[in-house]
PQR file with spaces between the fields and no chain letter, atoms N, CA, C, O and H, PARSE charges and radii, in Angstrom:
ATOM       1  N    UNK     1     107.425 -148.382   62.914 -0.4000 1.5000
ATOM       2  CA   UNK     1     106.215 -149.162   62.659 -0.0000 2.0000
ATOM       3  C    UNK     1     104.958 -148.313   62.877  0.5500 1.7000
ATOM       4  O    UNK     1     103.855 -148.723   62.517 -0.5500 1.4000
ATOM       5  N    UNK     2     105.135 -147.137   63.464 -0.4000 1.5000
ATOM       6  CA   UNK     2     103.986 -146.263   63.706 -0.0000 2.0000
ATOM       7  C    UNK     2     103.333 -145.817   62.402  0.5500 1.7000
ATOM       8  O    UNK     2     102.106 -145.785   62.304 -0.5500 1.4000
ATOM       9  H    UNK     2     106.031 -146.804   63.757  0.4000 1.0000
ATOM      10  N    UNK     3     104.137 -145.474   61.405 -0.4000 1.5000
ATOM      11  CA   UNK     3     103.574 -145.036   60.126 -0.0000 2.0000
ATOM      12  C    UNK     3     102.831 -146.176   59.446  0.5500 1.7000
ATOM      13  O    UNK     3     101.787 -145.961   58.831 -0.5500 1.4000
ATOM      14  H    UNK     3     105.133 -145.501   61.484  0.4000 1.0000
ATOM      15  N    UNK     4     103.366 -147.388   59.553 -0.4000 1.5000
ATOM      16  CA   UNK     4     102.692 -148.557   58.979 -0.0000 2.0000
ATOM      17  C    UNK     4     101.346 -148.773   59.673  0.5500 1.7000
ATOM      18  O    UNK     4     100.356 -149.090   59.014 -0.5500 1.4000
ATOM      19  H    UNK     4     104.215 -147.563   60.052  0.4000 1.0000
ATOM      20  N    UNK     5     101.304 -148.606   60.973 -0.4000 1.5000
ATOM      21  CA   UNK     5     100.043 -148.705   61.713 -0.0000 2.0000
ATOM      22  C    UNK     5      99.057 -147.633   61.233  0.5500 1.7000
ATOM      23  O    UNK     5      97.866 -147.905   61.082 -0.5500 1.4000
ATOM      24  H    UNK     5     102.108 -148.348   61.508  0.4000 1.0000
ATOM      25  N    UNK     6      99.552 -146.430   60.997 -0.4000 1.5000
ATOM      26  CA   UNK     6      98.689 -145.364   60.476 -0.0000 2.0000
ATOM      27  C    UNK     6      98.077 -145.758   59.132  0.5500 1.7000
ATOM      28  O    UNK     6      96.882 -145.561   58.910 -0.5500 1.4000
ATOM      29  H    UNK     6     100.520 -146.210   61.120  0.4000 1.0000
ATOM      30  N    UNK     7      98.889 -146.309   58.245 -0.4000 1.5000
ATOM      31  CA   UNK     7      98.417 -146.728   56.920 -0.0000 2.0000
ATOM      32  C    UNK     7      97.351 -147.812   57.059  0.5500 1.7000
ATOM      33  O    UNK     7      96.313 -147.756   56.400 -0.5500 1.4000
ATOM      34  H    UNK     7      99.860 -146.469   58.426  0.4000 1.0000
ATOM      35  N    UNK     8      97.606 -148.789   57.909 -0.4000 1.5000
ATOM      36  CA   UNK     8      96.650 -149.878   58.117 -0.0000 2.0000
ATOM      37  C    UNK     8      95.338 -149.327   58.688  0.5500 1.7000
ATOM      38  O    UNK     8      94.254 -149.740   58.274 -0.5500 1.4000
ATOM      39  H    UNK     8      98.449 -148.835   58.445  0.4000 1.0000
ATOM      40  N    UNK     9      95.444 -148.406   59.627 -0.4000 1.5000
ATOM      41  CA   UNK     9      94.231 -147.831   60.215 -0.0000 2.0000
ATOM      42  C    UNK     9      93.438 -146.997   59.212  0.5500 1.7000
ATOM      43  O    UNK     9      92.209 -146.965   59.284 -0.5500 1.4000
ATOM      44  H    UNK     9      96.324 -148.071   59.963  0.4000 1.0000
ATOM      45  N    UNK    10      94.098 -146.333   58.295 -0.4000 1.5000
ATOM      46  CA   UNK    10      93.397 -145.604   57.234 -0.0000 2.0000
ATOM      47  C    UNK    10      92.565 -146.578   56.409  0.5500 1.7000
ATOM      48  O    UNK    10      91.403 -146.309   56.103 -0.5500 1.4000
ATOM      49  H    UNK    10      95.096 -146.359   58.237  0.4000 1.0000
ATOM      50  N    UNK    11      93.158 -147.696   56.054 -0.4000 1.5000
ATOM      51  CA   UNK    11      92.451 -148.703   55.256 -0.0000 2.0000
ATOM      52  C    UNK    11      91.278 -149.280   56.046  0.5500 1.7000
ATOM      53  O    UNK    11      90.176 -149.415   55.515 -0.5500 1.4000
ATOM      54  H    UNK    11      94.102 -147.914   56.302  0.4000 1.0000
ATOM      55  N    UNK    12      91.513 -149.618   57.305 -0.4000 1.5000
ATOM      56  CA   UNK    12      90.435 -150.152   58.137 -0.0000 2.0000
ATOM      57  C    UNK    12      89.300 -149.140   58.272  0.5500 1.7000
ATOM      58  O    UNK    12      88.126 -149.496   58.166 -0.5500 1.4000
ATOM      59  H    UNK    12      92.408 -149.508   57.736  0.4000 1.0000
ATOM      60  N    UNK    13      89.649 -147.902   58.502 -0.4000 1.5000
ATOM      61  CA   UNK    13      88.637 -146.857   58.661 -0.0000 2.0000
ATOM      62  C    UNK    13      87.843 -146.668   57.369  0.5500 1.7000
ATOM      63  O    UNK    13      86.626 -146.486   57.408 -0.5500 1.4000
ATOM      64  H    UNK    13      90.602 -147.613   58.588  0.4000 1.0000
ATOM      65  N    UNK    14      88.530 -146.711   56.223 -0.4000 1.5000
ATOM      66  CA   UNK    14      87.852 -146.578   54.924 -0.0000 2.0000
ATOM      67  C    UNK    14      86.833 -147.688   54.697  0.5500 1.7000
ATOM      68  O    UNK    14      85.852 -147.495   53.980 -0.5500 1.4000
ATOM      69  H    UNK    14      89.519 -146.858   56.192  0.4000 1.0000
ATOM      70  N    UNK    15      87.061 -148.839   55.301 -0.4000 1.5000
ATOM      71  CA   UNK    15      86.159 -149.981   55.153 -0.0000 2.0000
ATOM      72  C    UNK    15      85.179 -150.083   56.322  0.5500 1.7000
ATOM      73  O    UNK    15      84.434 -151.054   56.451 -0.5500 1.4000
ATOM      74  H    UNK    15      87.859 -148.996   55.884  0.4000 1.0000
ATOM      75  N    UNK    16      85.201 -149.050   57.170 -0.4000 1.5000
ATOM      76  CA   UNK    16      84.328 -148.996   58.351 -0.0000 2.0000
ATOM      77  C    UNK    16      84.548 -150.176   59.291  0.5500 1.7000
ATOM      78  O    UNK    16      83.610 -150.719   59.874 -0.5500 1.4000
ATOM      79  H    UNK    16      85.806 -148.261   57.065  0.4000 1.0000
ATOM      80  N    UNK    17      85.821 -150.555   59.417 -0.4000 1.5000
ATOM      81  CA   UNK    17      86.231 -151.603   60.360 -0.0000 2.0000
ATOM      82  C    UNK    17      86.908 -150.923   61.543  0.5500 1.7000
ATOM      83  O    UNK    17      87.412 -149.808   61.409 -0.5500 1.4000
ATOM      84  H    UNK    17      86.583 -150.114   58.943  0.4000 1.0000
ATOM      85  N    UNK    18      86.925 -151.581   62.701 -0.4000 1.5000
ATOM      86  CA   UNK    18      87.585 -150.982   63.870 -0.0000 2.0000
ATOM      87  C    UNK    18      89.085 -150.794   63.622  0.5500 1.7000
ATOM      88  O    UNK    18      89.743 -151.646   63.025 -0.5500 1.4000
ATOM      89  H    UNK    18      86.516 -152.487   62.810  0.4000 1.0000
ATOM      90  N    UNK    19      89.608 -149.661   64.093 -0.4000 1.5000
ATOM      91  CA   UNK    19      91.041 -149.399   63.963 -0.0000 2.0000
ATOM      92  C    UNK    19      91.796 -150.056   65.119  0.5500 1.7000
ATOM      93  O    UNK    19      91.194 -150.534   66.080 -0.5500 1.4000
ATOM      94  H    UNK    19      89.074 -148.968   64.578  0.4000 1.0000
ATOM      95  N    UNK    20      93.111 -150.071   65.007 -0.4000 1.5000
ATOM      96  CA   UNK    20      93.966 -150.761   65.968 -0.0000 2.0000
ATOM      97  C    UNK    20      94.829 -149.790   66.755  0.5500 1.7000
ATOM      98  O    UNK    20      95.186 -148.721   66.258 -0.5500 1.4000
ATOM      99  H    UNK    20      93.601 -149.683   64.226  0.4000 1.0000
ATOM     100  N    UNK    21      95.162 -150.161   67.975 -0.4000 1.5000
ATOM     101  CA   UNK    21      96.092 -149.385   68.788 -0.0000 2.0000
ATOM     102  C    UNK    21      97.526 -149.810   68.537  0.5500 1.7000
ATOM     103  O    UNK    21      98.458 -149.020   68.685 -0.5500 1.4000
ATOM     104  H    UNK    21      94.872 -151.030   68.378  0.4000 1.0000
ATOM     105  N    UNK    22      97.693 -151.082   68.151 -0.4000 1.5000
ATOM     106  CA   UNK    22      99.039 -151.600   67.906 -0.0000 2.0000
ATOM     107  C    UNK    22      98.965 -152.786   66.956  0.5500 1.7000
ATOM     108  O    UNK    22      97.919 -153.411   66.781 -0.5500 1.4000
ATOM     109  H    UNK    22      96.936 -151.724   68.031  0.4000 1.0000
ATOM     110  N    UNK    23     100.104 -153.071   66.352 -0.4000 1.5000
ATOM     111  CA   UNK    23     100.280 -154.261   65.527 -0.0000 2.0000
ATOM     112  C    UNK    23     101.607 -154.887   65.916  0.5500 1.7000
ATOM     113  O    UNK    23     102.456 -154.239   66.529 -0.5500 1.4000
ATOM     114  H    UNK    23     100.954 -152.563   66.494  0.4000 1.0000
ATOM     115  N    UNK    24     101.776 -156.133   65.559 -0.4000 1.5000
ATOM     116  CA   UNK    24     103.056 -156.796   65.796 -0.0000 2.0000
ATOM     117  C    UNK    24     103.498 -157.449   64.492  0.5500 1.7000
ATOM     118  O    UNK    24     102.747 -157.506   63.518 -0.5500 1.4000
ATOM     119  H    UNK    24     101.086 -156.659   65.061  0.4000 1.0000
ATOM     120  N    UNK    25     104.704 -157.929   64.497 -0.4000 1.5000
ATOM     121  CA   UNK    25     105.216 -158.615   63.317 -0.0000 2.0000
ATOM     122  C    UNK    25     104.400 -159.835   62.953  0.5500 1.7000
ATOM     123  O    UNK    25     104.352 -160.233   61.789 -0.5500 1.4000
ATOM     124  H    UNK    25     105.315 -157.884   65.288  0.4000 1.0000
ATOM     125  N    UNK    26     103.759 -160.429   63.944 -0.4000 1.5000
ATOM     126  CA   UNK    26     102.976 -161.646   63.706 -0.0000 2.0000
ATOM     127  C    UNK    26     101.540 -161.370   63.262  0.5500 1.7000
ATOM     128  O    UNK    26     100.793 -162.303   62.965 -0.5500 1.4000
ATOM     129  H    UNK    26     103.799 -160.105   64.889  0.4000 1.0000
ATOM     130  N    UNK    27     101.152 -160.103   63.215 -0.4000 1.5000
ATOM     131  CA   UNK    27      99.808 -159.761   62.761 -0.0000 2.0000
ATOM     132  C    UNK    27      99.639 -160.190   61.310  0.5500 1.7000
ATOM     133  O    UNK    27     100.404 -159.782   60.437 -0.5500 1.4000
ATOM     134  H    UNK    27     101.759 -159.345   63.456  0.4000 1.0000
ATOM     135  N    UNK    28      98.622 -161.022   61.062 -0.4000 1.5000
ATOM     136  CA   UNK    28      98.357 -161.532   59.719 -0.0000 2.0000
ATOM     137  C    UNK    28      97.377 -160.607   59.008  0.5500 1.7000
ATOM     138  O    UNK    28      96.354 -160.217   59.570 -0.5500 1.4000
ATOM     139  H    UNK    28      98.000 -161.353   61.771  0.4000 1.0000
ATOM     140  N    UNK    29      97.698 -160.266   57.781 -0.4000 1.5000
ATOM     141  CA   UNK    29      96.883 -159.310   57.033 -0.0000 2.0000
ATOM     142  C    UNK    29      95.469 -159.814   56.791  0.5500 1.7000
ATOM     143  O    UNK    29      94.513 -159.046   56.902 -0.5500 1.4000
ATOM     144  H    UNK    29      98.529 -160.584   57.324  0.4000 1.0000
ATOM     145  N    UNK    30      95.324 -161.073   56.467 -0.4000 1.5000
ATOM     146  CA   UNK    30      93.999 -161.608   56.143 -0.0000 2.0000
ATOM     147  C    UNK    30      93.245 -162.088   57.387  0.5500 1.7000
ATOM     148  O    UNK    30      92.097 -161.697   57.599 -0.5500 1.4000
ATOM     149  H    UNK    30      96.100 -161.697   56.376  0.4000 1.0000
ATOM     150  N    UNK    31      93.871 -162.920   58.200 -0.4000 1.5000
ATOM     151  CA   UNK    31      93.131 -163.505   59.322 -0.0000 2.0000
ATOM     152  C    UNK    31      92.963 -162.540   60.494  0.5500 1.7000
ATOM     153  O    UNK    31      91.898 -162.500   61.110 -0.5500 1.4000
ATOM     154  H    UNK    31      94.803 -163.237   58.027  0.4000 1.0000
ATOM     155  N    UNK    32      93.996 -161.768   60.810 -0.4000 1.5000
ATOM     156  CA   UNK    32      93.906 -160.854   61.953 -0.0000 2.0000
ATOM     157  C    UNK    32      93.253 -159.520   61.591  0.5500 1.7000
ATOM     158  O    UNK    32      92.483 -158.969   62.378 -0.5500 1.4000
ATOM     159  H    UNK    32      94.861 -161.800   60.310  0.4000 1.0000
ATOM     160  N    UNK    33      93.561 -159.005   60.405 -0.4000 1.5000
ATOM     161  CA   UNK    33      93.037 -157.707   60.003 -0.0000 2.0000
ATOM     162  C    UNK    33      91.801 -157.814   59.122  0.5500 1.7000
ATOM     163  O    UNK    33      91.077 -156.835   58.940 -0.5500 1.4000
ATOM     164  H    UNK    33      94.186 -159.453   59.766  0.4000 1.0000
ATOM     165  N    UNK    34      91.559 -158.996   58.578 -0.4000 1.5000
ATOM     166  CA   UNK    34      90.399 -159.192   57.720 -0.0000 2.0000
ATOM     167  C    UNK    34      90.545 -158.541   56.352  0.5500 1.7000
ATOM     168  O    UNK    34      89.547 -158.255   55.691 -0.5500 1.4000
ATOM     169  H    UNK    34      92.147 -159.791   58.726  0.4000 1.0000
ATOM     170  N    UNK    35      91.784 -158.304   55.920 -0.4000 1.5000
ATOM     171  CA   UNK    35      92.007 -157.675   54.627 -0.0000 2.0000
ATOM     172  C    UNK    35      91.593 -158.608   53.496  0.5500 1.7000
ATOM     173  O    UNK    35      91.904 -159.799   53.510 -0.5500 1.4000
ATOM     174  H    UNK    35      92.595 -158.536   56.456  0.4000 1.0000
ATOM     175  N    UNK    36      90.888 -158.049   52.517 -0.4000 1.5000
ATOM     176  CA   UNK    36      90.558 -158.784   51.306 -0.0000 2.0000
ATOM     177  C    UNK    36      91.445 -158.239   50.182  0.5500 1.7000
ATOM     178  O    UNK    36      92.343 -157.437   50.439 -0.5500 1.4000
ATOM     179  H    UNK    36      90.635 -157.081   52.506  0.4000 1.0000
ATOM     180  N    UNK    37      91.204 -158.665   48.952 -0.4000 1.5000
ATOM     181  CA   UNK    37      92.077 -158.270   47.846 -0.0000 2.0000
ATOM     182  C    UNK    37      92.039 -156.756   47.604  0.5500 1.7000
ATOM     183  O    UNK    37      93.056 -156.167   47.236 -0.5500 1.4000
ATOM     184  H    UNK    37      90.475 -159.317   48.743  0.4000 1.0000
ATOM     185  N    UNK    38      90.893 -156.129   47.804 -0.4000 1.5000
ATOM     186  CA   UNK    38      90.800 -154.680   47.643 -0.0000 2.0000
ATOM     187  C    UNK    38      91.623 -153.959   48.711  0.5500 1.7000
ATOM     188  O    UNK    38      92.307 -152.980   48.413 -0.5500 1.4000
ATOM     189  H    UNK    38      90.067 -156.608   48.103  0.4000 1.0000
ATOM     190  N    UNK    39      91.558 -154.437   49.942 -0.4000 1.5000
ATOM     191  CA   UNK    39      92.353 -153.858   51.033 -0.0000 2.0000
ATOM     192  C    UNK    39      93.846 -154.017   50.747  0.5500 1.7000
ATOM     193  O    UNK    39      94.625 -153.090   50.970 -0.5500 1.4000
ATOM     194  H    UNK    39      91.003 -155.233   50.184  0.4000 1.0000
ATOM     195  N    UNK    40      94.239 -155.182   50.258 -0.4000 1.5000
ATOM     196  CA   UNK    40      95.650 -155.434   49.960 -0.0000 2.0000
ATOM     197  C    UNK    40      96.130 -154.547   48.819  0.5500 1.7000
ATOM     198  O    UNK    40      97.270 -154.083   48.833 -0.5500 1.4000
ATOM     199  H    UNK    40      93.606 -155.935   50.077  0.4000 1.0000
ATOM     200  N    UNK    41      95.275 -154.306   47.834 -0.4000 1.5000
ATOM     201  CA   UNK    41      95.639 -153.412   46.735 -0.0000 2.0000
ATOM     202  C    UNK    41      95.852 -151.993   47.256  0.5500 1.7000
ATOM     203  O    UNK    41      96.805 -151.322   46.861 -0.5500 1.4000
ATOM     204  H    UNK    41      94.349 -154.682   47.822  0.4000 1.0000
ATOM     205  N    UNK    42      94.964 -151.537   48.145 -0.4000 1.5000
ATOM     206  CA   UNK    42      95.117 -150.206   48.728 -0.0000 2.0000
ATOM     207  C    UNK    42      96.375 -150.133   49.584  0.5500 1.7000
ATOM     208  O    UNK    42      97.099 -149.138   49.549 -0.5500 1.4000
ATOM     209  H    UNK    42      94.190 -152.082   48.466  0.4000 1.0000
ATOM     210  N    UNK    43      96.631 -151.187   50.352 -0.4000 1.5000
ATOM     211  CA   UNK    43      97.840 -151.242   51.183 -0.0000 2.0000
ATOM     212  C    UNK    43      99.083 -151.129   50.309  0.5500 1.7000
ATOM     213  O    UNK    43     100.003 -150.374   50.624 -0.5500 1.4000
ATOM     214  H    UNK    43      96.043 -151.995   50.381  0.4000 1.0000
ATOM     215  N    UNK    44      99.108 -151.879   49.216 -0.4000 1.5000
ATOM     216  CA   UNK    44     100.246 -151.847   48.297 -0.0000 2.0000
ATOM     217  C    UNK    44     100.460 -150.438   47.755  0.5500 1.7000
ATOM     218  O    UNK    44     101.587 -149.941   47.742 -0.5500 1.4000
ATOM     219  H    UNK    44      98.361 -152.492   48.960  0.4000 1.0000
ATOM     220  N    UNK    45      99.384 -149.793   47.308 -0.4000 1.5000
ATOM     221  CA   UNK    45      99.493 -148.445   46.738 -0.0000 2.0000
ATOM     222  C    UNK    45      99.979 -147.438   47.782  0.5500 1.7000
ATOM     223  O    UNK    45     100.821 -146.591   47.486 -0.5500 1.4000
ATOM     224  H    UNK    45      98.469 -150.196   47.318  0.4000 1.0000
ATOM     225  N    UNK    46      99.452 -147.530   48.992 -0.4000 1.5000
ATOM     226  CA   UNK    46      99.846 -146.577   50.038 -0.0000 2.0000
ATOM     227  C    UNK    46     101.298 -146.782   50.473  0.5500 1.7000
ATOM     228  O    UNK    46     102.022 -145.813   50.700 -0.5500 1.4000
ATOM     229  H    UNK    46      98.768 -148.218   49.233  0.4000 1.0000
ATOM     230  N    UNK    47     101.716 -148.027   50.589 -0.4000 1.5000
ATOM     231  CA   UNK    47     103.106 -148.292   50.988 -0.0000 2.0000
ATOM     232  C    UNK    47     104.064 -147.879   49.873  0.5500 1.7000
ATOM     233  O    UNK    47     105.141 -147.342   50.134 -0.5500 1.4000
ATOM     234  H    UNK    47     101.128 -148.815   50.405  0.4000 1.0000
ATOM     235  N    UNK    48     103.666 -148.132   48.639 -0.4000 1.5000
ATOM     236  CA   UNK    48     104.509 -147.720   47.519 -0.0000 2.0000
ATOM     237  C    UNK    48     104.660 -146.195   47.493  0.5500 1.7000
ATOM     238  O    UNK    48     105.754 -145.684   47.252 -0.5500 1.4000
ATOM     239  H    UNK    48     102.791 -148.568   48.427  0.4000 1.0000
ATOM     240  N    UNK    49     103.578 -145.477   47.738 -0.4000 1.5000
ATOM     241  CA   UNK    49     103.633 -144.011   47.768 -0.0000 2.0000
ATOM     242  C    UNK    49     104.484 -143.503   48.945  0.5500 1.7000
ATOM     243  O    UNK    49     105.233 -142.537   48.802 -0.5500 1.4000
ATOM     244  H    UNK    49     102.689 -145.892   47.935  0.4000 1.0000
ATOM     245  N    UNK    50     104.363 -144.149   50.087 -0.4000 1.5000
ATOM     246  CA   UNK    50     105.072 -143.710   51.301 -0.0000 2.0000
ATOM     247  C    UNK    50     106.538 -144.114   51.313  0.5500 1.7000
ATOM     248  O    UNK    50     107.401 -143.317   51.680 -0.5500 1.4000
ATOM     249  H    UNK    50     103.754 -144.933   50.203  0.4000 1.0000
ATOM     250  N    UNK    51     106.827 -145.361   50.908 -0.4000 1.5000
ATOM     251  CA   UNK    51     108.174 -145.923   51.044 -0.0000 2.0000
ATOM     252  C    UNK    51     108.862 -146.214   49.715  0.5500 1.7000
ATOM     253  O    UNK    51     110.032 -146.597   49.705 -0.5500 1.4000
ATOM     254  H    UNK    51     106.126 -146.009   50.609  0.4000 1.0000
ATOM     255  N    UNK    52     108.160 -146.039   48.587 -0.4000 1.5000
ATOM     256  CA   UNK    52     108.688 -146.347   47.264 -0.0000 2.0000
ATOM     257  C    UNK    52     109.134 -147.812   47.162  0.5500 1.7000
ATOM     258  O    UNK    52     110.187 -148.122   46.604 -0.5500 1.4000
ATOM     259  H    UNK    52     107.210 -145.727   48.595  0.4000 1.0000
ATOM     260  N    UNK    53     108.301 -148.703   47.719 -0.4000 1.5000
ATOM     261  CA   UNK    53     108.572 -150.141   47.726 -0.0000 2.0000
ATOM     262  C    UNK    53     107.300 -150.875   47.318  0.5500 1.7000
ATOM     263  O    UNK    53     106.216 -150.593   47.829 -0.5500 1.4000
ATOM     264  H    UNK    53     107.446 -148.452   48.172  0.4000 1.0000
ATOM     265  N    UNK    54     107.446 -151.823   46.387 -0.4000 1.5000
ATOM     266  CA   UNK    54     106.324 -152.696   46.015 -0.0000 2.0000
ATOM     267  C    UNK    54     106.401 -153.932   46.905  0.5500 1.7000
ATOM     268  O    UNK    54     107.262 -154.789   46.703 -0.5500 1.4000
ATOM     269  H    UNK    54     108.327 -152.052   45.972  0.4000 1.0000
ATOM     270  N    UNK    55     105.505 -154.030   47.889 -0.4000 1.5000
ATOM     271  CA   UNK    55     105.597 -155.117   48.869 -0.0000 2.0000
ATOM     272  C    UNK    55     105.286 -156.481   48.261  0.5500 1.7000
ATOM     273  O    UNK    55     105.644 -157.506   48.840 -0.5500 1.4000
ATOM     274  H    UNK    55     104.805 -153.334   48.053  0.4000 1.0000
ATOM     275  N    UNK    56     104.625 -156.511   47.104 -0.4000 1.5000
ATOM     276  CA   UNK    56     104.289 -157.774   46.470 -0.0000 2.0000
ATOM     277  C    UNK    56     105.201 -158.106   45.292  0.5500 1.7000
ATOM     278  O    UNK    56     104.924 -159.038   44.537 -0.5500 1.4000
ATOM     279  H    UNK    56     104.334 -155.677   46.633  0.4000 1.0000
ATOM     280  N    UNK    57     106.282 -157.354   45.133 -0.4000 1.5000
ATOM     281  CA   UNK    57     107.202 -157.552   44.011 -0.0000 2.0000
ATOM     282  C    UNK    57     107.782 -158.964   43.981  0.5500 1.7000
ATOM     283  O    UNK    57     107.903 -159.567   42.914 -0.5500 1.4000
ATOM     284  H    UNK    57     106.507 -156.597   45.746  0.4000 1.0000
ATOM     285  N    UNK    58     108.136 -159.483   45.136 -0.4000 1.5000
ATOM     286  CA   UNK    58     108.775 -160.804   45.221 -0.0000 2.0000
ATOM     287  C    UNK    58     107.805 -161.906   45.610  0.5500 1.7000
ATOM     288  O    UNK    58     108.240 -163.013   45.928 -0.5500 1.4000
ATOM     289  H    UNK    58     108.038 -158.993   46.003  0.4000 1.0000
ATOM     290  N    UNK    59     106.501 -161.640   45.595 -0.4000 1.5000
ATOM     291  CA   UNK    59     105.515 -162.641   45.993 -0.0000 2.0000
ATOM     292  C    UNK    59     104.568 -162.086   47.030  0.5500 1.7000
ATOM     293  O    UNK    59     104.608 -160.905   47.374 -0.5500 1.4000
ATOM     294  H    UNK    59     106.147 -160.741   45.336  0.4000 1.0000
ATOM     295  N    UNK    60     103.728 -162.951   47.510 -0.4000 1.5000
ATOM     296  CA   UNK    60     102.688 -162.569   48.457 -0.0000 2.0000
ATOM     297  C    UNK    60     103.273 -162.334   49.846  0.5500 1.7000
ATOM     298  O    UNK    60     104.152 -163.069   50.295 -0.5500 1.4000
ATOM     299  H    UNK    60     103.695 -163.910   47.230  0.4000 1.0000
ATOM     300  N    UNK    61     102.776 -161.308   50.514 -0.4000 1.5000
ATOM     301  CA   UNK    61     103.120 -161.076   51.916 -0.0000 2.0000
ATOM     302  C    UNK    61     101.912 -161.455   52.760  0.5500 1.7000
ATOM     303  O    UNK    61     100.766 -161.236   52.368 -0.5500 1.4000
ATOM     304  H    UNK    61     102.061 -160.711   50.149  0.4000 1.0000
ATOM     305  N    UNK    62     102.185 -162.019   53.909 -0.4000 1.5000
ATOM     306  CA   UNK    62     101.114 -162.490   54.775 -0.0000 2.0000
ATOM     307  C    UNK    62     101.047 -161.743   56.099  0.5500 1.7000
ATOM     308  O    UNK    62      99.964 -161.502   56.632 -0.5500 1.4000
ATOM     309  H    UNK    62     103.116 -162.197   54.228  0.4000 1.0000
ATOM     310  N    UNK    63     102.206 -161.381   56.623 -0.4000 1.5000
ATOM     311  CA   UNK    63     102.276 -160.797   57.961 -0.0000 2.0000
ATOM     312  C    UNK    63     102.927 -159.420   57.929  0.5500 1.7000
ATOM     313  O    UNK    63     103.599 -159.054   56.965 -0.5500 1.4000
ATOM     314  H    UNK    63     103.086 -161.576   56.190  0.4000 1.0000
ATOM     315  N    UNK    64     102.717 -158.680   58.989 -0.4000 1.5000
ATOM     316  CA   UNK    64     103.327 -157.366   59.125 -0.0000 2.0000
ATOM     317  C    UNK    64     104.849 -157.478   59.045  0.5500 1.7000
ATOM     318  O    UNK    64     105.501 -156.598   58.483 -0.5500 1.4000
ATOM     319  H    UNK    64     102.172 -158.978   59.772  0.4000 1.0000
ATOM     320  N    UNK    65     105.414 -158.532   59.591 -0.4000 1.5000
ATOM     321  CA   UNK    65     106.870 -158.697   59.544 -0.0000 2.0000
ATOM     322  C    UNK    65     107.374 -158.803   58.106  0.5500 1.7000
ATOM     323  O    UNK    65     108.478 -158.346   57.810 -0.5500 1.4000
ATOM     324  H    UNK    65     104.884 -159.247   60.047  0.4000 1.0000
ATOM     325  N    UNK    66     106.587 -159.397   57.205 -0.4000 1.5000
ATOM     326  CA   UNK    66     106.967 -159.472   55.789 -0.0000 2.0000
ATOM     327  C    UNK    66     107.069 -158.074   55.188  0.5500 1.7000
ATOM     328  O    UNK    66     108.002 -157.777   54.442 -0.5500 1.4000
ATOM     329  H    UNK    66     105.690 -159.768   57.445  0.4000 1.0000
ATOM     330  N    UNK    67     106.108 -157.223   55.517 -0.4000 1.5000
ATOM     331  CA   UNK    67     106.109 -155.850   55.008 -0.0000 2.0000
ATOM     332  C    UNK    67     107.281 -155.086   55.601  0.5500 1.7000
ATOM     333  O    UNK    67     107.998 -154.375   54.897 -0.5500 1.4000
ATOM     334  H    UNK    67     105.350 -157.464   56.124  0.4000 1.0000
ATOM     335  N    UNK    68     107.462 -155.243   56.898 -0.4000 1.5000
ATOM     336  CA   UNK    68     108.516 -154.506   57.593 -0.0000 2.0000
ATOM     337  C    UNK    68     109.889 -154.828   57.005  0.5500 1.7000
ATOM     338  O    UNK    68     110.720 -153.933   56.852 -0.5500 1.4000
ATOM     339  H    UNK    68     106.880 -155.821   57.469  0.4000 1.0000
ATOM     340  N    UNK    69     110.133 -156.087   56.678 -0.4000 1.5000
ATOM     341  CA   UNK    69     111.411 -156.479   56.067 -0.0000 2.0000
ATOM     342  C    UNK    69     111.616 -155.762   54.741  0.5500 1.7000
ATOM     343  O    UNK    69     112.726 -155.325   54.437 -0.5500 1.4000
ATOM     344  H    UNK    69     109.459 -156.814   56.802  0.4000 1.0000
ATOM     345  N    UNK    70     110.566 -155.640   53.959 -0.4000 1.5000
ATOM     346  CA   UNK    70     110.689 -155.013   52.642 -0.0000 2.0000
ATOM     347  C    UNK    70     110.872 -153.508   52.734  0.5500 1.7000
ATOM     348  O    UNK    70     111.636 -152.939   51.954 -0.5500 1.4000
ATOM     349  H    UNK    70     109.664 -155.995   54.206  0.4000 1.0000
ATOM     350  N    UNK    71     110.203 -152.856   53.652 -0.4000 1.5000
ATOM     351  CA   UNK    71     110.338 -151.401   53.736 -0.0000 2.0000
ATOM     352  C    UNK    71     111.583 -150.996   54.530  0.5500 1.7000
ATOM     353  O    UNK    71     111.978 -149.831   54.503 -0.5500 1.4000
ATOM     354  H    UNK    71     109.583 -153.318   54.286  0.4000 1.0000
ATOM     355  N    UNK    72     112.191 -151.928   55.223 -0.4000 1.5000
ATOM     356  CA   UNK    72     113.390 -151.626   56.017 -0.0000 2.0000
ATOM     357  C    UNK    72     114.685 -151.773   55.210  0.5500 1.7000
ATOM     358  O    UNK    72     115.761 -151.415   55.690 -0.5500 1.4000
ATOM     359  H    UNK    72     111.870 -152.875   55.245  0.4000 1.0000
ATOM     360  N    UNK    73     114.580 -152.293   53.999 -0.4000 1.5000
ATOM     361  CA   UNK    73     115.786 -152.506   53.173 -0.0000 2.0000
ATOM     362  C    UNK    73     116.395 -151.206   52.751  0.5500 1.7000
ATOM     363  O    UNK    73     117.411 -151.198   52.055 -0.5500 1.4000
ATOM     364  H    UNK    73     113.706 -152.583   53.609  0.4000 1.0000
């Protein structure tokens, strides 16, 4: 999950938002991280490049645990 945290922090830093020391499976992308559609698009592109997985292929993801399930397959 460390690499996923790195990816999230890159996105937060690019938007001049505070970075995080940790995330959990229950961390919500929109409410906890404040991600908007542009942030989610960047997240999708970065995860696809890193893990070769489209996290939105089967529908919307809301929490870190949703992403983790998809990249752990």
